[in-house]
N, C-alpha and C positions, 0 to 999 in steps of 0.2 A: 625148916625153911631152906630151900635150895637157892644158891646164887649162881648166876651165869655171867661170864665175862664177854663183853660185846666189843670186839675189835676185829674189823673186817680185814682179811688178808687176801693176797693173790690166790691162795689155795681155794678159797670159796669161789672165785671167779671161774676157775677151771671146771667147776661142777657144771656150769651152764653149757659147756660144749659137749658134755658126756651123756646127757640125759635125754636128748632129743633124737628121735628116729630120723634117719636120712633116707631119701631127701625130704625136706620140709614141704608138706603139702598145705598150702594156705587155705584151709577150709576147716571150720570147727569140727573137732572130734577125729580128724585124720592123723593125729600125731601120736600121742602116747597111749592111745586106746585101741582095744580090739573092737571091731564092728561086726555085727551080724546082719546079713542081708536076707530079704524075703520079698518075693513078688506075689505072694498068695493073698487073695482077697478073703479074709477070714469071715466077714459078715456080708451077706447080700446087700448091695447098695443100689439096686436098679431103680429104686424109688427116690433116690437122692439126686437133686439137680446139681450138676458139676459146674462150678463157677470159680472165678479168680478171687483172691483175697480182697482186692480193691472193689470188685463188684459186690462182694458180700458186705463190705463196709458201707458202700453207697445204699444198699438195700436197708441196712440197719438204720442209717441216718434218715431215711425216708419214712420210717415207721413213726407212729406217735410215741411219745415218751412212755416207756415201759411196754411198748408193743412187741408182738412176736409174730413171725411168719407162720402160716399154716403148713407150708411146704418144708420138706427136709432138704438141706443143701450139703454138698460134698466139697470140701476144700483140701487142696494138696499143697504142701509147703514144708518149710523147715522150722523147727522149734527155735525161737529166738529169745525166749524168756520163760522161766518156770518158777512159780511161786511155791511149789511143793519142794522142800529141800531134798536133795538127792540121797541123803543118808537117813531119812525119816520115812518109815512105812506110813502110808496115809492112815488117817484116823477112822472113826466109825463109819464114815460115808465111803471110804475107799475109792475116791475119785480124785482127780488132780485138775489144776488150772494152769494153763500155759498160753503163751502168745505164739501165733503162727504167722509166718511171712512167706511170700513166694517171689519177693523182689529184693532180697538182700537186706531185709530189715528196714527198708525205707518206709514201709507201712506194715502194720500187723493187726491181727484181730485176736481178741481174748477168747480162748476156748475154755469156758467156765464150767466146772463140775463135769469133767470128761471121764468116761469109763474106758477100760482097756479093750483089747480085741475081743470079739464075741460079746460085746457089751457087758463084760465081766468086771468085777471089782479088781482094783490093784491090791495085791496081797504081799508083794515083795518090793523092797526099795530098788532092787536091780532091774525091775520091769519098767521103772519110770523113765520115759524118754527125756533125756537131758538136752540142753542147748546143742544144736547141731544135728539132732535126729531129723530124719526126713520121713514124713508119713502123710496119710490121708485121714480125715475125720469127717463124720456126718452129724448133723444136728439141725435144730431150728435156729433162726437168727433172731436176735432181740436187740432192743435199744435200751440200754440201762442208763438211767440218769440219777446221779447222786444227789444228796440233799443240797450240795453246793452248786448244783446245776451242771456238773461235768458229765459229758456224754461219752459212754464207752460202748462201741459196737461189740457184740458178743455172739458166739456160737455156744448156746447154753444147753447143758444136759445132753451132750452128744456122746459119741463113742468112736474110737479109732477103728478104721476098717482095713487099713493096710499100713505096714511098716516097711519102708524101703531101706532105711539104715538107722540103726539104733546105737547111740553112744553108750557103750557098756561101762559099768562101774569098775570092771577089771582093767587095770592098766599096768604097764611094766614098771612104773615107779622109778625112784632114784634112791641112792644110798643116803642114810642120815648124814647131815652136815656135821663137821667137826666143831663142837661148841667152843673149842679154844680159838677157832678162827673167827669167833664173834657172831655166828649164825645159829639160830634156834630152829629145830624142826617144829612142825605143827604140834606134835605131841608134847614137846618141851614147853611150847608157848601155852598150851592148855594147862599143863601141870603148874607152870608159874602162875597163871591166872587163878587156878583153884586154891593155891597156897597163899597168894599175896594180894589179890584184888577182890574186894567185896562186891556184892551184887549191885549192878547199875552204877559202878564206879569206873572211871577211866584213869589210867596211869598218867603221871606228868612226864615221865621219861618215855623215850621211843626205843623200839626193839627191831632187830633184823630177823625176819622169819622167812623160811624157805619152804616152798611146796609146789605142787602141780595144780594148775587151774582145773577144777572139776565141774564147775558150773559158772555161768556168767549171765547177769541180767543185762538186757540191751536197752540203753537209754534211747529216747527219741532223737531224731537228727537235731532238733532244736536244743534238747538238753545236752547232747554231746558238744554242740557248738558253744553253748553258754557256760556249761559247768566243766566239761571235759574230764569227768571221772567215771569210774566203773565200780559196781558192786559185784563181787565174785567170791567163790569159795575155793580154798586151797587145801590139799591133803598131802601127807607124806606117805601114808600107808594104805589109802583107799578105804579106811574105816572111820577114822576121826577127821575132823575138818575144822577150819577157822573161816569165818565169813568176813572178808575184807570189805569194809563199808566205805563207799565213795572215795576210793583212792585215786590220786592223780598219777601221771606218767613220769617218764624220765626227767630228772632234775627238778621234780616237784612242779612240773608244768602240765598243762592240759593234754589229755589224749585228743588227737585230731581225727582219728579214723577208727572204725570198728575193728579192722584187722590188726591193730597194734596190740591187742590182747585176745588170745584165742584159747579155747579149751585144749588142754594138753601141753600148754606152755609151762616151763619150769621158771618160776619167778622168785625173786628176793624182794620182799616188801620191807619198807622202813616206816614204822607206824607206832602209835600208842596202842595199848591193849585195853579194850573195854570188856568188862564182864556184863554182857547183855543177858541177864537172867539165865546164866549158866552157859551161854554160847560165847566162845572166844571170838572177839570181834576186833581185829586190827583196824584202827580208824585214825583220822586226822594225819594221814601220811601219803606215801606214794610208792610206786613200783620202782625200785632202784636198779634192778637188773632183770633181764628176761632172755630166754632162749629164742624168742620170736624175732626173726630177721627184720620184721617191720617195726620193731620197737624203737 
């Protein structure tokens, strides 16, 4: 069993000024990541009707419950939420689900069971578009209604036809923190969890964990206003990750704007560690420090 000493010093604070590329570009994915650009239409989409995300949502809502359009539609926007984890190659179906927005995440549509370019399966985790990717997708629109009655507008069983910017899993990263300064790397947090925290158990003590934000779930405007927390993943090496679950912002207070936490930010989180079926999940805590100037 390994023990870590958790005393934060000024040395840890210096880290946050050294790991951010300058100048800071306030857009998801423009910071610590390399981006690949393409303007090639990989799949003919002449039969897809091009509309905005809000128009697609209106069409979905006008359908009967469970209804589907006969036409194919093309939507262009930015990925603002991804339910396929960035370090997990998709399973037997090899497709992904993500939310797409063209108005800064004010509204978004669920792209459910989406294939890659050329209507091909996703086979590598590095091909998965993370939050901040800009792309176009084609598919039929549906109105999904859950057993509880919640309506979710969806573009279902579609495929990506163009990628304008892809947030890559390759990033420049940051050096491991000095554990004597009281900060754990993501790898150290995972090791601590594996050795000390049983499955589905949460520690009573809190820990300081440092990493780069590699994916971020986007709450609705109402949820951001009411709860003020984000769920996001951090990594120190681009290979292993910890999923930070519903953490608050500076001073354990609510986040008030989407741009206060961005992909590529280097953050120090102060949270309990939950072993969520083998996933290291910092929870019941907050972001203590960040390289994001809007933090």
